[in-house]
PDB file of N, H, CA, C and O in Angstrom:
ATOM      1  N   MET A   1       7.636  -3.764 -14.714  1.00  0.00           N
ATOM      2  CA  MET A   1       6.258  -4.375 -14.374  1.00  0.00           C
ATOM      3  C   MET A   1       5.232  -3.572 -15.009  1.00  0.00           C
ATOM      4  O   MET A   1       5.276  -2.388 -15.341  1.00  0.00           O
ATOM      5  N   THR A   2       4.235  -4.482 -15.127  1.00  0.00           N
ATOM      6  H   THR A   2       4.199  -5.444 -14.857  1.00  0.00           H
ATOM      7  CA  THR A   2       2.906  -3.837 -15.768  1.00  0.00           C
ATOM      8  C   THR A   2       2.234  -3.047 -14.488  1.00  0.00           C
ATOM      9  O   THR A   2       2.505  -3.314 -13.318  1.00  0.00           O
ATOM     10  N   PRO A   3       1.420  -2.150 -14.861  1.00  0.00           N
ATOM     11  CA  PRO A   3       0.537  -1.566 -13.523  1.00  0.00           C
ATOM     12  C   PRO A   3      -0.127  -2.602 -12.913  1.00  0.00           C
ATOM     13  O   PRO A   3      -0.235  -2.620 -11.686  1.00  0.00           O
ATOM     14  N   ARG A   4      -0.698  -3.679 -13.778  1.00  0.00           N
ATOM     15  H   ARG A   4      -0.610  -3.665 -14.774  1.00  0.00           H
ATOM     16  CA  ARG A   4      -1.507  -4.580 -13.063  1.00  0.00           C
ATOM     17  C   ARG A   4      -0.725  -5.601 -11.848  1.00  0.00           C
ATOM     18  O   ARG A   4      -1.124  -6.006 -10.756  1.00  0.00           O
ATOM     19  N   GLU A   5       0.444  -5.779 -12.527  1.00  0.00           N
ATOM     20  H   GLU A   5       0.768  -5.450 -13.414  1.00  0.00           H
ATOM     21  CA  GLU A   5       1.622  -6.431 -11.526  1.00  0.00           C
ATOM     22  C   GLU A   5       1.735  -5.391 -10.246  1.00  0.00           C
ATOM     23  O   GLU A   5       1.649  -5.757  -9.074  1.00  0.00           O
ATOM     24  N   VAL A   6       1.910  -4.239 -10.613  1.00  0.00           N
ATOM     25  H   VAL A   6       1.979  -3.941 -11.565  1.00  0.00           H
ATOM     26  CA  VAL A   6       2.265  -3.199  -9.757  1.00  0.00           C
ATOM     27  C   VAL A   6       1.292  -3.475  -8.633  1.00  0.00           C
ATOM     28  O   VAL A   6       1.586  -3.893  -7.513  1.00  0.00           O
ATOM     29  N   ARG A   7      -0.053  -3.145  -9.150  1.00  0.00           N
ATOM     30  H   ARG A   7      -0.291  -2.806 -10.060  1.00  0.00           H
ATOM     31  CA  ARG A   7      -1.071  -3.226  -7.882  1.00  0.00           C
ATOM     32  C   ARG A   7      -1.306  -4.370  -7.347  1.00  0.00           C
ATOM     33  O   ARG A   7      -1.984  -4.288  -6.323  1.00  0.00           O
ATOM     34  N   ALA A   8      -0.953  -5.566  -7.702  1.00  0.00           N
ATOM     35  H   ALA A   8      -0.403  -5.632  -8.534  1.00  0.00           H
ATOM     36  CA  ALA A   8      -1.078  -6.876  -6.992  1.00  0.00           C
ATOM     37  C   ALA A   8       0.124  -6.768  -6.223  1.00  0.00           C
ATOM     38  O   ALA A   8       0.012  -7.168  -5.065  1.00  0.00           O
ATOM     39  N   LEU A   9       1.310  -6.306  -6.584  1.00  0.00           N
ATOM     40  H   LEU A   9       1.402  -5.981  -7.526  1.00  0.00           H
ATOM     41  CA  LEU A   9       2.388  -6.479  -5.315  1.00  0.00           C
ATOM     42  C   LEU A   9       1.957  -5.777  -4.438  1.00  0.00           C
ATOM     43  O   LEU A   9       1.893  -6.357  -3.355  1.00  0.00           O
ATOM     44  N   LEU A  10       1.486  -4.319  -4.444  1.00  0.00           N
ATOM     45  H   LEU A  10       1.538  -3.847  -5.324  1.00  0.00           H
ATOM     46  CA  LEU A  10       0.928  -3.421  -3.564  1.00  0.00           C
ATOM     47  C   LEU A  10      -0.096  -4.040  -2.669  1.00  0.00           C
ATOM     48  O   LEU A  10      -0.027  -3.950  -1.444  1.00  0.00           O
ATOM     49  N   GLU A  11      -0.934  -4.594  -3.227  1.00  0.00           N
ATOM     50  H   GLU A  11      -0.990  -4.667  -4.223  1.00  0.00           H
ATOM     51  CA  GLU A  11      -1.953  -5.228  -2.448  1.00  0.00           C
ATOM     52  C   GLU A  11      -1.602  -6.507  -1.638  1.00  0.00           C
ATOM     53  O   GLU A  11      -2.176  -6.675  -0.561  1.00  0.00           O
ATOM     54  N   GLU A  12      -0.655  -7.466  -2.102  1.00  0.00           N
ATOM     55  H   GLU A  12      -0.190  -7.329  -2.976  1.00  0.00           H
ATOM     56  CA  GLU A  12      -0.271  -8.341  -1.259  1.00  0.00           C
ATOM     57  C   GLU A  12       0.635  -7.613   0.157  1.00  0.00           C
ATOM     58  O   GLU A  12       0.460  -7.945   1.330  1.00  0.00           O
ATOM     59  N   LEU A  13       1.614  -6.556  -0.340  1.00  0.00           N
ATOM     60  H   LEU A  13       1.756  -6.287  -1.293  1.00  0.00           H
ATOM     61  CA  LEU A  13       2.479  -5.916   0.339  1.00  0.00           C
ATOM     62  C   LEU A  13       1.544  -5.299   1.768  1.00  0.00           C
ATOM     63  O   LEU A  13       1.990  -5.434   2.908  1.00  0.00           O
ATOM     64  N   ALA A  14       0.448  -4.742   1.534  1.00  0.00           N
ATOM     65  H   ALA A  14       0.085  -4.633   0.608  1.00  0.00           H
ATOM     66  CA  ALA A  14      -0.633  -4.276   2.445  1.00  0.00           C
ATOM     67  C   ALA A  14      -1.194  -5.339   3.300  1.00  0.00           C
ATOM     68  O   ALA A  14      -1.305  -5.246   4.523  1.00  0.00           O
ATOM     69  N   THR A  15      -1.547  -6.370   2.573  1.00  0.00           N
ATOM     70  H   THR A  15      -1.457  -6.446   1.580  1.00  0.00           H
ATOM     71  CA  THR A  15      -2.180  -7.669   3.324  1.00  0.00           C
ATOM     72  C   THR A  15      -1.167  -8.048   4.485  1.00  0.00           C
ATOM     73  O   THR A  15      -1.424  -7.950   5.685  1.00  0.00           O
ATOM     74  N   ARG A  16       0.019  -8.494   3.940  1.00  0.00           N
ATOM     75  H   ARG A  16       0.228  -8.573   2.965  1.00  0.00           H
ATOM     76  CA  ARG A  16       1.019  -8.951   4.692  1.00  0.00           C
ATOM     77  C   ARG A  16       1.414  -8.055   5.762  1.00  0.00           C
ATOM     78  O   ARG A  16       1.848  -8.602   6.776  1.00  0.00           O
ATOM     79  N   ILE A  17       1.331  -6.357   5.735  1.00  0.00           N
ATOM     80  H   ILE A  17       0.979  -5.913   4.912  1.00  0.00           H
ATOM     81  CA  ILE A  17       1.588  -5.879   6.707  1.00  0.00           C
ATOM     82  C   ILE A  17       0.371  -5.877   7.825  1.00  0.00           C
ATOM     83  O   ILE A  17       0.580  -5.756   9.031  1.00  0.00           O
ATOM     84  N   ASP A  18      -0.771  -6.012   7.303  1.00  0.00           N
ATOM     85  H   ASP A  18      -0.941  -6.110   6.322  1.00  0.00           H
ATOM     86  CA  ASP A  18      -2.064  -6.106   8.433  1.00  0.00           C
ATOM     87  C   ASP A  18      -1.675  -7.481   9.082  1.00  0.00           C
ATOM     88  O   ASP A  18      -1.460  -7.564  10.291  1.00  0.00           O
ATOM     89  N   ASP A  19      -1.610  -8.345   8.400  1.00  0.00           N
ATOM     90  H   ASP A  19      -1.785  -8.278   7.418  1.00  0.00           H
ATOM     91  CA  ASP A  19      -1.583  -9.602   8.825  1.00  0.00           C
ATOM     92  C   ASP A  19      -0.523  -9.858   9.759  1.00  0.00           C
ATOM     93  O   ASP A  19      -0.596 -10.791  10.559  1.00  0.00           O
ATOM     94  N   ALA A  20       0.454  -9.082   9.698  1.00  0.00           N
ATOM     95  H   ALA A  20       0.513  -8.324   9.048  1.00  0.00           H
ATOM     96  CA  ALA A  20       1.659  -9.188  10.778  1.00  0.00           C
ATOM     97  C   ALA A  20       1.451  -8.215  11.778  1.00  0.00           C
ATOM     98  O   ALA A  20       2.344  -8.085  12.615  1.00  0.00           O
ATOM     99  N   ALA A  21       0.151  -7.298  11.875  1.00  0.00           N
ATOM    100  H   ALA A  21      -0.574  -7.404  11.195  1.00  0.00           H
ATOM    101  CA  ALA A  21      -0.215  -6.740  12.916  1.00  0.00           C
ATOM    102  C   ALA A  21       1.070  -5.364  13.341  1.00  0.00           C
ATOM    103  O   ALA A  21       1.487  -4.971  14.430  1.00  0.00           O
ATOM    104  N   ILE A  22       1.387  -4.938  11.916  1.00  0.00           N
ATOM    105  H   ILE A  22       1.048  -5.257  11.031  1.00  0.00           H
ATOM    106  CA  ILE A  22       2.522  -3.985  12.072  1.00  0.00           C
ATOM    107  C   ILE A  22       1.585  -2.962  11.500  1.00  0.00           C
ATOM    108  O   ILE A  22       0.831  -3.153  10.546  1.00  0.00           O
ATOM    109  N   VAL A  23       1.765  -1.461  12.437  1.00  0.00           N
ATOM    110  H   VAL A  23       2.378  -1.306  13.212  1.00  0.00           H
ATOM    111  CA  VAL A  23       0.951  -0.451  12.076  1.00  0.00           C
ATOM    112  C   VAL A  23       1.764   0.484  11.123  1.00  0.00           C
ATOM    113  O   VAL A  23       2.597   1.179  11.706  1.00  0.00           O
ATOM    114  N   ALA A  24       1.692   0.614   9.947  1.00  0.00           N
ATOM    115  H   ALA A  24       1.016   0.050   9.473  1.00  0.00           H
ATOM    116  CA  ALA A  24       2.037   1.178   8.866  1.00  0.00           C
ATOM    117  C   ALA A  24       1.782   1.724   7.875  1.00  0.00           C
ATOM    118  O   ALA A  24       0.740   1.337   7.346  1.00  0.00           O
ATOM    119  N   GLY A  25       2.519   2.787   7.188  1.00  0.00           N
ATOM    120  H   GLY A  25       3.366   3.102   7.617  1.00  0.00           H
ATOM    121  CA  GLY A  25       1.671   3.027   6.040  1.00  0.00           C
ATOM    122  C   GLY A  25       2.637   2.751   4.930  1.00  0.00           C
ATOM    123  O   GLY A  25       3.820   2.542   5.196  1.00  0.00           O
ATOM    124  N   ILE A  26       2.033   2.738   3.260  1.00  0.00           N
ATOM    125  H   ILE A  26       1.071   2.908   3.044  1.00  0.00           H
ATOM    126  CA  ILE A  26       3.086   2.544   2.250  1.00  0.00           C
ATOM    127  C   ILE A  26       3.020   4.100   1.843  1.00  0.00           C
ATOM    128  O   ILE A  26       2.117   4.898   2.092  1.00  0.00           O
ATOM    129  N   ARG A  27       4.104   4.290   1.218  1.00  0.00           N
ATOM    130  H   ARG A  27       4.837   3.642   1.015  1.00  0.00           H
ATOM    131  CA  ARG A  27       4.500   5.636   0.434  1.00  0.00           C
ATOM    132  C   ARG A  27       4.930   5.246  -0.882  1.00  0.00           C
ATOM    133  O   ARG A  27       5.933   4.532  -0.887  1.00  0.00           O
ATOM    134  N   VAL A  28       4.406   5.544  -2.050  1.00  0.00           N
ATOM    135  H   VAL A  28       3.591   6.124  -2.046  1.00  0.00           H
ATOM    136  CA  VAL A  28       4.653   5.132  -3.137  1.00  0.00           C
ATOM    137  C   VAL A  28       5.244   6.634  -3.899  1.00  0.00           C
ATOM    138  O   VAL A  28       4.519   7.505  -4.378  1.00  0.00           O
ATOM    139  N   VAL A  29       6.638   6.646  -3.856  1.00  0.00           N
ATOM    140  H   VAL A  29       7.228   5.939  -3.467  1.00  0.00           H
ATOM    141  CA  VAL A  29       7.454   8.050  -4.433  1.00  0.00           C
ATOM    142  C   VAL A  29       7.970   7.718  -5.844  1.00  0.00           C
ATOM    143  O   VAL A  29       8.938   7.043  -6.195  1.00  0.00           O
ATOM    144  N   GLY A  30       6.841   8.532  -6.704  1.00  0.00           N
ATOM    145  H   GLY A  30       6.055   9.080  -6.419  1.00  0.00           H
ATOM    146  CA  GLY A  30       7.381   8.808  -8.194  1.00  0.00           C
ATOM    147  C   GLY A  30       7.056   7.161  -8.849  1.00  0.00           C
ATOM    148  O   GLY A  30       7.530   6.813  -9.931  1.00  0.00           O
ATOM    149  N   GLY A  31       6.363   6.443  -8.178  1.00  0.00           N
ATOM    150  H   GLY A  31       5.978   6.726  -7.300  1.00  0.00           H
ATOM    151  CA  GLY A  31       5.774   5.012  -9.052  1.00  0.00           C
ATOM    152  C   GLY A  31       6.942   4.081  -8.694  1.00  0.00           C
ATOM    153  O   GLY A  31       6.721   2.870  -8.701  1.00  0.00           O
ATOM    154  N   ALA A  32       8.058   4.498  -8.408  1.00  0.00           N
ATOM    155  H   ALA A  32       8.238   5.482  -8.402  1.00  0.00           H
ATOM    156  CA  ALA A  32       9.267   3.579  -8.504  1.00  0.00           C
ATOM    157  C   ALA A  32       9.624   2.924  -7.147  1.00  0.00           C
ATOM    158  O   ALA A  32       9.913   1.728  -7.174  1.00  0.00           O
ATOM    159  N   ALA A  33       9.636   3.692  -5.758  1.00  0.00           N
ATOM    160  H   ALA A  33       9.401   4.664  -5.736  1.00  0.00           H
ATOM    161  CA  ALA A  33      10.220   3.358  -4.695  1.00  0.00           C
ATOM    162  C   ALA A  33       8.923   3.510  -3.544  1.00  0.00           C
ATOM    163  O   ALA A  33       8.043   4.370  -3.522  1.00  0.00           O
ATOM    164  N   LEU A  34       9.141   2.381  -2.628  1.00  0.00           N
ATOM    165  H   LEU A  34       9.856   1.682  -2.646  1.00  0.00           H
ATOM    166  CA  LEU A  34       8.103   2.236  -1.522  1.00  0.00           C
ATOM    167  C   LEU A  34       9.084   2.617  -0.242  1.00  0.00           C
ATOM    168  O   LEU A  34      10.315   2.612  -0.224  1.00  0.00           O
ATOM    169  N   SER A  35       8.349   2.880   0.607  1.00  0.00           N
ATOM    170  H   SER A  35       7.349   2.883   0.593  1.00  0.00           H
ATOM    171  CA  SER A  35       8.776   3.197   1.868  1.00  0.00           C
ATOM    172  C   SER A  35       7.647   2.992   3.028  1.00  0.00           C
ATOM    173  O   SER A  35       6.512   3.416   2.810  1.00  0.00           O
ATOM    174  N   ILE A  36       7.961   2.334   4.278  1.00  0.00           N
ATOM    175  H   ILE A  36       8.883   1.990   4.454  1.00  0.00           H
ATOM    176  CA  ILE A  36       7.117   1.952   5.101  1.00  0.00           C
ATOM    177  C   ILE A  36       7.192   2.982   5.884  1.00  0.00           C
ATOM    178  O   ILE A  36       8.271   3.405   6.298  1.00  0.00           O
ATOM    179  N   LEU A  37       6.049   3.504   6.179  1.00  0.00           N
ATOM    180  H   LEU A  37       5.172   3.160   5.843  1.00  0.00           H
ATOM    181  CA  LEU A  37       6.213   4.611   7.487  1.00  0.00           C
ATOM    182  C   LEU A  37       5.639   4.218   8.632  1.00  0.00           C
ATOM    183  O   LEU A  37       4.515   3.729   8.510  1.00  0.00           O
ATOM    184  N   ASP A  38       6.174   4.305   9.912  1.00  0.00           N
ATOM    185  H   ASP A  38       7.087   4.701  10.011  1.00  0.00           H
ATOM    186  CA  ASP A  38       4.985   4.575  10.996  1.00  0.00           C
ATOM    187  C   ASP A  38       3.785   5.079  10.946  1.00  0.00           C
ATOM    188  O   ASP A  38       3.606   5.803   9.967  1.00  0.00           O
ATOM    189  N   HIS A  39       2.849   4.949  11.691  1.00  0.00           N
ATOM    190  H   HIS A  39       2.995   4.360  12.487  1.00  0.00           H
ATOM    191  CA  HIS A  39       1.477   5.614  11.644  1.00  0.00           C
ATOM    192  C   HIS A  39       1.173   5.628  13.024  1.00  0.00           C
ATOM    193  O   HIS A  39       1.933   4.938  13.702  1.00  0.00           O
ATOM    194  N   ASP A  40       0.160   6.296  13.707  1.00  0.00           N
ATOM    195  H   ASP A  40      -0.458   6.857  13.156  1.00  0.00           H
ATOM    196  CA  ASP A  40      -0.572   5.907  14.860  1.00  0.00           C
ATOM    197  C   ASP A  40      -1.646   5.047  14.525  1.00  0.00           C
ATOM    198  O   ASP A  40      -2.200   5.041  13.426  1.00  0.00           O
ATOM    199  N   ARG A  41      -1.976   4.214  15.625  1.00  0.00           N
ATOM    200  H   ARG A  41      -1.527   4.219  16.518  1.00  0.00           H
ATOM    201  CA  ARG A  41      -2.663   3.107  15.538  1.00  0.00           C
ATOM    202  C   ARG A  41      -4.351   3.381  15.119  1.00  0.00           C
ATOM    203  O   ARG A  41      -5.143   2.588  14.609  1.00  0.00           O
ATOM    204  N   ARG A  42      -4.560   4.835  15.550  1.00  0.00           N
ATOM    205  H   ARG A  42      -3.916   5.479  15.964  1.00  0.00           H
ATOM    206  CA  ARG A  42      -6.054   5.276  14.862  1.00  0.00           C
ATOM    207  C   ARG A  42      -6.085   5.281  13.498  1.00  0.00           C
ATOM    208  O   ARG A  42      -7.155   5.144  12.907  1.00  0.00           O
ATOM    209  N   SER A  43      -4.965   5.434  12.875  1.00  0.00           N
ATOM    210  H   SER A  43      -4.095   5.546  13.355  1.00  0.00           H
ATOM    211  CA  SER A  43      -4.921   5.833  11.257  1.00  0.00           C
ATOM    212  C   SER A  43      -5.515   4.146  10.558  1.00  0.00           C
ATOM    213  O   SER A  43      -5.521   3.069  11.154  1.00  0.00           O
ATOM    214  N   PRO A  44      -5.904   4.401   9.324  1.00  0.00           N
ATOM    215  CA  PRO A  44      -6.466   3.154   8.669  1.00  0.00           C
ATOM    216  C   PRO A  44      -5.593   2.125   8.291  1.00  0.00           C
ATOM    217  O   PRO A  44      -4.415   2.418   8.083  1.00  0.00           O
ATOM    218  N   SER A  45      -6.010   0.862   8.157  1.00  0.00           N
ATOM    219  H   SER A  45      -6.967   0.624   8.326  1.00  0.00           H
ATOM    220  CA  SER A  45      -5.074  -0.043   7.894  1.00  0.00           C
ATOM    221  C   SER A  45      -4.235   0.284   6.687  1.00  0.00           C
ATOM    222  O   SER A  45      -4.606   1.188   5.939  1.00  0.00           O
ATOM    223  N   ALA A  46      -3.057  -0.432   6.428  1.00  0.00           N
ATOM    224  H   ALA A  46      -2.755  -1.167   7.035  1.00  0.00           H
ATOM    225  CA  ALA A  46      -2.277  -0.452   5.642  1.00  0.00           C
ATOM    226  C   ALA A  46      -2.940  -0.557   4.154  1.00  0.00           C
ATOM    227  O   ALA A  46      -2.724   0.150   3.169  1.00  0.00           O
ATOM    228  N   THR A  47      -3.850  -1.710   4.318  1.00  0.00           N
ATOM    229  H   THR A  47      -4.026  -2.284   5.118  1.00  0.00           H
ATOM    230  CA  THR A  47      -4.672  -2.258   3.161  1.00  0.00           C
ATOM    231  C   THR A  47      -5.535  -1.435   2.519  1.00  0.00           C
ATOM    232  O   THR A  47      -5.675  -1.465   1.296  1.00  0.00           O
ATOM    233  N   ALA A  48      -6.287  -0.501   3.436  1.00  0.00           N
ATOM    234  H   ALA A  48      -6.173  -0.476   4.429  1.00  0.00           H
ATOM    235  CA  ALA A  48      -7.078   0.478   3.449  1.00  0.00           C
ATOM    236  C   ALA A  48      -6.295   1.866   2.480  1.00  0.00           C
ATOM    237  O   ALA A  48      -6.771   2.387   1.472  1.00  0.00           O
ATOM    238  N   ARG A  49      -5.173   2.166   3.071  1.00  0.00           N
ATOM    239  H   ARG A  49      -4.787   1.743   3.890  1.00  0.00           H
ATOM    240  CA  ARG A  49      -4.447   2.998   2.316  1.00  0.00           C
ATOM    241  C   ARG A  49      -3.926   2.714   1.257  1.00  0.00           C
ATOM    242  O   ARG A  49      -3.694   3.670   0.518  1.00  0.00           O
ATOM    243  N   VAL A  50      -3.611   1.576   0.857  1.00  0.00           N
ATOM    244  H   VAL A  50      -3.800   0.799   1.457  1.00  0.00           H
ATOM    245  CA  VAL A  50      -3.164   1.253  -0.404  1.00  0.00           C
ATOM    246  C   VAL A  50      -4.182   0.959  -1.367  1.00  0.00           C
ATOM    247  O   VAL A  50      -3.848   1.114  -2.542  1.00  0.00           O
ATOM    248  N   GLN A  51      -5.448   0.537  -1.114  1.00  0.00           N
ATOM    249  H   GLN A  51      -5.719   0.412  -0.160  1.00  0.00           H
ATOM    250  CA  GLN A  51      -6.469   0.641  -2.038  1.00  0.00           C
ATOM    251  C   GLN A  51      -6.877   1.713  -2.133  1.00  0.00           C
ATOM    252  O   GLN A  51      -7.346   1.969  -3.242  1.00  0.00           O
ATOM    253  N   HIS A  52      -6.917   2.882  -1.048  1.00  0.00           N
ATOM    254  H   HIS A  52      -6.536   2.675  -0.147  1.00  0.00           H
ATOM    255  CA  HIS A  52      -7.447   4.154  -1.721  1.00  0.00           C
ATOM    256  C   HIS A  52      -6.644   4.804  -2.634  1.00  0.00           C
ATOM    257  O   HIS A  52      -7.100   5.608  -3.447  1.00  0.00           O
ATOM    258  N   TRP A  53      -5.400   4.490  -2.548  1.00  0.00           N
ATOM    259  H   TRP A  53      -5.029   3.838  -1.887  1.00  0.00           H
ATOM    260  CA  TRP A  53      -4.163   5.065  -3.402  1.00  0.00           C
ATOM    261  C   TRP A  53      -4.458   4.319  -4.749  1.00  0.00           C
ATOM    262  O   TRP A  53      -4.284   4.961  -5.785  1.00  0.00           O
ATOM    263  N   LEU A  54      -4.836   3.175  -4.816  1.00  0.00           N
ATOM    264  H   LEU A  54      -4.977   2.654  -3.975  1.00  0.00           H
ATOM    265  CA  LEU A  54      -4.907   2.442  -5.936  1.00  0.00           C
ATOM    266  C   LEU A  54      -6.401   2.898  -6.676  1.00  0.00           C
ATOM    267  O   LEU A  54      -6.558   2.777  -7.891  1.00  0.00           O
ATOM    268  N   ASP A  55      -7.450   3.430  -5.783  1.00  0.00           N
ATOM    269  H   ASP A  55      -7.323   3.529  -4.796  1.00  0.00           H
ATOM    270  CA  ASP A  55      -8.678   3.438  -6.433  1.00  0.00           C
ATOM    271  C   ASP A  55      -8.266   5.086  -7.285  1.00  0.00           C
ATOM    272  O   ASP A  55      -8.762   5.338  -8.384  1.00  0.00           O
ATOM    273  N   GLY A  56      -7.522   5.859  -6.730  1.00  0.00           N
ATOM    274  H   GLY A  56      -7.119   5.655  -5.838  1.00  0.00           H
ATOM    275  CA  GLY A  56      -7.247   7.106  -7.320  1.00  0.00           C
ATOM    276  C   GLY A  56      -6.436   7.122  -8.554  1.00  0.00           C
ATOM    277  O   GLY A  56      -6.428   8.131  -9.259  1.00  0.00           O
ATOM    278  N   ARG A  57      -5.625   5.871  -8.918  1.00  0.00           N
ATOM    279  H   ARG A  57      -5.632   5.052  -8.345  1.00  0.00           H
ATOM    280  CA  ARG A  57      -5.068   5.736 -10.040  1.00  0.00           C
ATOM    281  C   ARG A  57      -5.645   5.276 -11.296  1.00  0.00           C
ATOM    282  O   ARG A  57      -6.757   4.787 -11.098  1.00  0.00           O
ATOM    283  N   ALA A  58      -5.343   5.262 -12.328  1.00  0.00           N
ATOM    284  H   ALA A  58      -4.440   5.659 -12.489  1.00  0.00           H
ATOM    285  CA  ALA A  58      -6.036   4.741 -13.683  1.00  0.00           C
ATOM    286  C   ALA A  58      -5.233   3.630 -14.093  1.00  0.00           C
ATOM    287  O   ALA A  58      -4.708   3.621 -15.206  1.00  0.00           O
ATOM    288  N   THR A  59      -5.077   2.552 -13.155  1.00  0.00           N
ATOM    289  H   THR A  59      -5.504   2.559 -12.250  1.00  0.00           H
ATOM    290  CA  THR A  59      -4.380   1.201 -13.383  1.00  0.00           C
ATOM    291  C   THR A  59      -5.183   0.080 -14.142  1.00  0.00           C
ATOM    292  O   THR A  59      -6.352   0.000 -13.762  1.00  0.00           O
ATOM    293  N   THR A  60      -4.863  -0.690 -15.004  1.00  0.00           N
ATOM    294  H   THR A  60      -3.914  -0.625 -15.312  1.00  0.00           H
ATOM    295  CA  THR A  60      -5.498  -1.966 -15.569  1.00  0.00           C
ATOM    296  C   THR A  60      -4.602  -2.952 -15.514  1.00  0.00           C
ATOM    297  O   THR A  60      -4.897  -4.077 -15.918  1.00  0.00           O
TER     298      THR A  60
END
C-alpha cells in the first residue's frame, strides 16, 4: 500500500469507529499493525487521534 492508501484506510477506520459510537483509539505499531484500544470516554475521538497521528507523519 502507498502512504496515501494507508492514510485513507486509517481515516475510514477512525470514521467508522466514531460512527459506531465505539470508544476506542487506534495504535499503529511499526507502521504495519493496528490495534484497537479502549479509552476513557473523555479522550478525543478516534478520528481526532488518527488525524493527529497523520498530521505528524510525512505522508503523501
